[in-house]
N, C-alpha and C positions, 0 to 999 in steps of 0.2 A: 084586526089590524092594530087598533089602539092598544089592545092588551099585549100584543107582541112587542110593540114599541116600548111600552111601559116595562115589560120584562127585560128587554135588552138594556134599557136605561138603568134599571136596578143592578143588573150584572156589571155594567160599565162602572157605576159608582162604587160597587163592591171591590172590583179590581183596582180602581184608583185609590181607594182607602187602604187596601193591602200594600200597594206600592209605596204610598206615603209612609205607612207604618214601618215598612222594611227600610226605607231611606233613613228614617229617624233612628231606628234601632241598630243600623249597621255599624256606626262608630263604637257602640257598646259591645257588639258582637266581635268586632275586630280587636278591641282592647282585650277581651277575654281570650281570644285565640292567640294573640301575641304573648299574653302572660303564660301560656302553656308551651312556649318555645324556649330554647336556649338563647343566650345573648347573641351568638353567632347566627342562628337562624332568624332572629328578629330583625337584624340589620341586613340580612342577605337580600331582601326584596319582598314584594307583595305576594303573600301566599296565605290562602284560607285553610290550609291543612295543618293543624297543630301536631306537634310531636308528643304532646301530653307529658311534657317535662315539668315537674313541680319544683325544680331547683330554685327558680326565681322567688317562689313563695317562701321557701325555706330561708333563702338569703335575706329577704325582706323582714321576716320575723326575727331572725338572728341579729340583724343590724339595728332594728328599731322594734321595741316591744309594741305590738299592735293593740294590746288591751288598753294601755294608758290613753293614747289618742282617741280610741273608740269611746271610752268612758267620758273623756272630755267633750267629744261631739254630742253624746247623749245628754250630758248635763247642760251644755250650752244651748243646744237646740230646744230641749224641753223647758229649761229655765227661762229663756228669752220668750218662748211662746206663752207660758203661763203669766209672766210679767206683763206681756203685751195685752193679753186678755183682761187682766185686772185693770189696766188703764183704759183699754178700748171699749169695754162693755158699757161703763157709765158714760163715756164720751159719745158713743154711738146712740145710746138711749136718749141723751139730752138733745142730740141733733135730730133724731127721728121723731120724738114725741113732744119736744119743746123747741121747735125751730124758730129762728129769728131771721131778719132780713139778710144777715151776713152768713147764714149757715152754709149756703152753697159756695160762697166765696172762701170760707174757711176750708171746706172740703177740697176745693180746687187748689188752694194754697198748699195744703198738706200733700196732695198728690204731686204738685209741681216740685216739691223737695226731692222726690225720687228721680227727677231728671237731672239733678246736679251731679257732676262727676265726683266720685268719692275722693279722688286724689286732691280735689280743691280744698278739702277741709282736713287733710291728713296731718299737716304740721300742727295746727292748734289742738286737735284731738290727741296727737302723740304727746305733746307737751303737757296737756291736762292729765293724761294717764300716767306720765312719768312723775309728775309732782304730787299726784294723789295716791301713788302706790298701786295703781290698777294695772300697770304693765305686766303682761304675762300672767294674768289671773283669770280664772273662770268668771269671777264677778264682773270684771271689766268687759269681757266679751259678751256676757249676758246682757249687760246694759247697752252696749253699742249695737248689738244685733236687734235688741228690742226696739231701740229708737229708729233703726234703719227700716224695719218692717212695719212699724206702727201705723204709718199712713195707709198701707194696704189693708191691714187688719181692721182699722176703723171704717174704711170705705166698704169692705165686705159686710161687716156687721151692721152698718147703717143701712145697706141695701136689704139685708134680711129683716131687720127690725121694722122697716117701712111697710113690709107685707103683713105685719101683725096688726089687727084692728085695735085702734086706740080705745075703743069702747070697753074692751076687756080690762084694760088698766084703770079706766075711770070707774068701772064697777068695783074693782078691787079697792080703790081708794074710798069709795062710799061704804065699803064693808070694814074700813078701818085699817087697811094695809099701809104700812109705812113705806118710805122710799126703798129701804133695804129689802123689805118683804116683796115689793113690787119687782125689783130686779132679780132677786135670788130665787123666788118661789113661783113667779108668774112668767116674767119675760124670758129668763134663761131656759127653763124647761121647754117653752114653746118654740124656741129658736135653736134647739139642740142640733138639728141637721146642719144649719148654717154655721153654728159655732164649731162643730166638729170638723167641717170642711175647711174653715178658716184656720183651725188649729193644725190640721194636717198640712195645709199649704205653707203655713209659717214654719213648721218643723222642716219641711223640704228646703225652703229658702235658707233657713239658718244652717242646715246641714251642708248645703252646697256653697255657702259663702267662703270665698277664698281671700279676697283682698284684705279685709280687716283682720282675719285670723292670722294671716302671714305677717302683716305689718305690726301687730300688737302682741305677738307671742314669740317665744323662743323655744322653751322646752317644757316648762311646768304645765301650761294650759293649752299647749298646741293640740288642735283637733286633727281629724283625718285629712282635711284639706292641706294643712301644713305638713302632715305626714307624707303626702304625695310629693309636695314640693321639695322635701328633703332628698329625694332621689335625683334631683337635678344638680349636678356638681360641675366644678370648673373643668373636670376631665371630659365632660360631655354628658349626653343623655344615654342612660342604659335602658333601652326600650323595653326589654322583657321585664326587668325589675320595676320600671316605672308603670308598666301595664299591670303587673301583679299588685302593686300598691294601689293603683286606681281601682282595680276590681275589688280588692278588699275594702276600699273606702265606700264604693257605691253599692255594694251588695246589700247592706242593711236597709238602705233607703229604698232600693228597688223592691226588696221583699215587702217592706211596709206599704209601698205604693200598690203592689200587686194585690195584697190581701185587703186593702182598704179602698180599692178603686170604686166599688159600688157606693160606699158611704161618701166618698169624695164627689162623685158625679151627682149623687142625690142632694148633697149640700150645695153644690154649685148651681143646681137647677131649682133650689128651694125657692118657692114663691114665683117661679116663672109662669106656672099655669094655675089659674084659679078655678 
């Protein structure tokens, strides 16, 4: 009896998980289906049967060169992630292995900055970028996205570093390891799963960022998020073309997430079980 109940419960949870996954994936699926329709079919109504028309993709590529915003997205996402790691690893090391009475307060303060609406600081950041020549540059977006995601990166690395025994670092110091050696050759290799998952998550967040990329770019440094927004015109929304642009923008990050899901899950659960 108990075994039958347990089996039915497992089946029920499996069905519920598949339903949740389908609900989450449905907007992406519908976007892909809409991109494979003509503009007339896209505005005709709700229909899950595509006509497999690639005219929208051809129009999108002809109107806006896809390769340029794609490369901008790659440079901005990877650059902001590497810069964030360079800043966050020493900061997380200090908080994890040399904590003070204010360490938790500092961590909570950093996390609280993520709750502030981005539009609240748009004007001062816009003026700073305008006067420093960072407007519509990859460098400017790398800096702003690094600063925006830095609290999350520090929090995640701090959590991973706390799971590493401090005695290992003490033994390294006794053997003559410098601070640089301790971070580069001992701490970092031991926390590779956590660092890798943090890196992947930050790349995804930077790739999907739309507010700052639209506000601080025009043409030169515009990434794929701005590439999508360019298909919203005063004449209205062209659903098929907009869906095609969206599909082209999300495809690289979906592929990355699919192939790195095991590493991401492994990193997110790093240190959860001893």
